[in-house]
N, C-alpha and C positions, 0 to 999 in steps of 0.2 A: 962331643967338642965342636962340631957345627950348631949343636942346639943352644952353646955357653954363645957361640959370638951372633946367633940370632937375637938373642936377649942384649945383648949389650947393645947392637945399635937400637934395637926399640929402644931402650933409655936415652939413647945418644937423643933421638928424636923427639922423643916424648918431652926433654929438658932442655932442646934448641931452641932459639927465637923464632921466630917466622920469620919470613924474609918480607913478607904484607902483612901490615896489622890489620886486622881482624875486624872486620865492620857487623859493628851491633845492630841490629835490625830494632828499630823503635815505633812501638804501637804507632799505627795511622792513624793522624788526624783527621777527623773530619768536620766539617763546616756544618754545626746542626741547625743553622738558621736555614740552610738548603732545604732542610726536609720541613721545617716549621711551616704551621699554614699562613700562605697570606691573604692580606686583607686587600690585594688590587685583584685576585682572581689567580687561578690555577695557571689557565695560558695566557701568553705575553699578547698582547694588541698587535696584531700585523696592519703595519702600515697604509698596505695595498689593498685590503679587506675593504669592501666598498660598503658603505651603511644601508640597513633593509632599507628597502621599500616600506614606506611610511603609505599606510592605506587613504583612500581619494577619499578627501572629504564631501560628501555631495551636499552641495547648496541650493536652495528654494530663493525661487523670487519671493517678495513679499504675497504676491496673488495667489500663488501655488501654496504657501505656508497655509492661508488663511482658507484654501479649497480641503487642504491635507485638515487643520483643524477641525474643518467642518464637519468633513466624512467621518473622523472619527469620533466626535460628539453625538454626530448622531446616531451612527452605530453604536458609541455607551449609551447613548439612552433607549434606545429599543431594547438593548440588553435588558437595560435593568430596569425598564414598562415589564419587559415580560417575565423578570424572576419577581418583583415587587406583585405582579399578579397571583404568579405560581404560588407564593407565599400567602398570601392574603385566604387563596384558593384549600391549601393545605390546613392553613390554620382554622380555617370556618368550620371545616370537615374536622379537625381535630377537638371544636369546639362545641360541635353538635354530637359528634360521638359519646362526649365525657358527659353531656346533660342527659341524655339516652343513658348510659351506666349509672349513670347518679341516681337516677328513679326508678334503677333496678334491685332487683333483690340478690341472694347468691345464684339462685337457682336461675333464673332469667338472663344473669351476666356470662355463668354458664354456656346454657344455650346460645345467647349474641355471638361471642367470642367464637366458639365453635362455626356458627353458621359465615363468620367472616372468614374462617381458616379455609371453610369447603370452597366460599365466593373467588376466593384468592389461587387452590388450587384448581381449580376447576379453568378460569383466567389464564394459569400458568401452562397447564394443558392444552388448551386452544390456540395458543402461542406457537406452541410446539408444534400443533397439528398442521399448522396457517405456513410454519416454515416448510416444512417437510412437501406437502400440496405442493407447493410453489417451485421446489426445488424439481420436482416432477413433471411438474406442468413445463419446467423451462427445459428439460432435456425432449420431452415432447414436441414442443414447438419448434425447438433445433432439428428434429429431426423429420418434421412435415416444411421444413424451409419455410416457416413461420416467422414471422417481427417479434423479438421478445417482449415486446412493450406491450403487446398481448396478454402479457400477463398480470398486468397491474387491472386489467377488469375484470376477471376470471373469479369465481368465488371459491372460498375455501375453508367451508365448515363440516363440509366426511368430503370423502375421495368418489361418491357418488354426485355430488354436487359439482365440484371441480371438472370431473369427465364429460359433464352434461351440459357444464358452461362454454367449457373447452370447443366441445363439437359445436357448439352454437356457433361462437365466437369465427371458426374457423369457417365453417359455409357463411357468414356473411361478409367475413373479411374477401374468401377465394369470391364470392358472388360480384363483390364491389370491386375486384380485381380485375376481374374479366367485365366486367361494364367499363370500366376506365379504358382497357384494354380495345376492347373492339369499338369504342368513341375513337380513339388514337388512330387506329386502322385504316376506320371510314377516312377519318383527316388527312392521311398521307397523301400526298402528292403523286402521280404516277412515277417511278424512277425516283422518288426523294427520298430512299434510304428506309421505305418499309420492307413489305412483304414481295413489294411488284406484282400486284394481281393476287397475292393469296390470299384475299379479302381480309373474312376475320377468324380463319381457319390457323387454329394454334398447331405448328409441327411438330411439337412436344410430345400430343396428344394423342391415346395408341388410335385413334381413330385416324388423325392426318399426320401422321408420323412421318418427317421428310429432312432427310440429313440434309439435303442441297439445300432445302428452304432455310434448316438451322444455321448453316455456314451461312447465308445471308445475312440471317437478321443478327447472329454474332458479328459479324463484320461491319456492317454498316451502325447499328442501334444496337449496343449492349445492357444498354438500361430496357428495352422493349423484352431481349430475351431473357434478362434475368426475371422481368414478371410474368413473361408465358412461362417460366421451368415451372415457376411457383405455384402458377394455375394448376398444374398437373398433381394429382394426388400420388 
């Protein structure tokens, strides 16, 4: 009986009119133009945004512009002259070589080309050796507190020649520095920033090592102190 009542109630609810109209949901309408590419740019222009700073335009006076043009013309002219000279030299060398080859038979050409390859190989090896010896010499000069510019006057044909020239240059340099320092020490007035009665003695040398004199020279004349220290082997 209860089951039948529940069925009747369900049928009444099913066929009864709703108290409120059922709202039918329609598809969401989208503004497709909103998603379209804008020819005016993706971001709206900010009225408060300041325009980017424009690069400052450099202006020259008539005289300045004329001088600038003259310098550029002069440098370009020198570069062009050098290029033309190098080009003519290489052209002449190529022509001479071509003439030599034209007068040779197959065997002579092969021998000539072999000699050319050997010459280039020897030059390349000599350049590599020179760079290696120069690098070693620079390290030695630094260890001895000698100016690295002395490397420009050394001989780099082989290790023996480099070492011999380095010893000779070091001896000449230290002798010249010592002579200059002694002359300067003799010319220093008493109490005028010299060694104050120290004469030509080097307080950094083993024979005349003196911490007190070293401190005085370092304080009063740092340049002289550097020269004196460089004289000590």
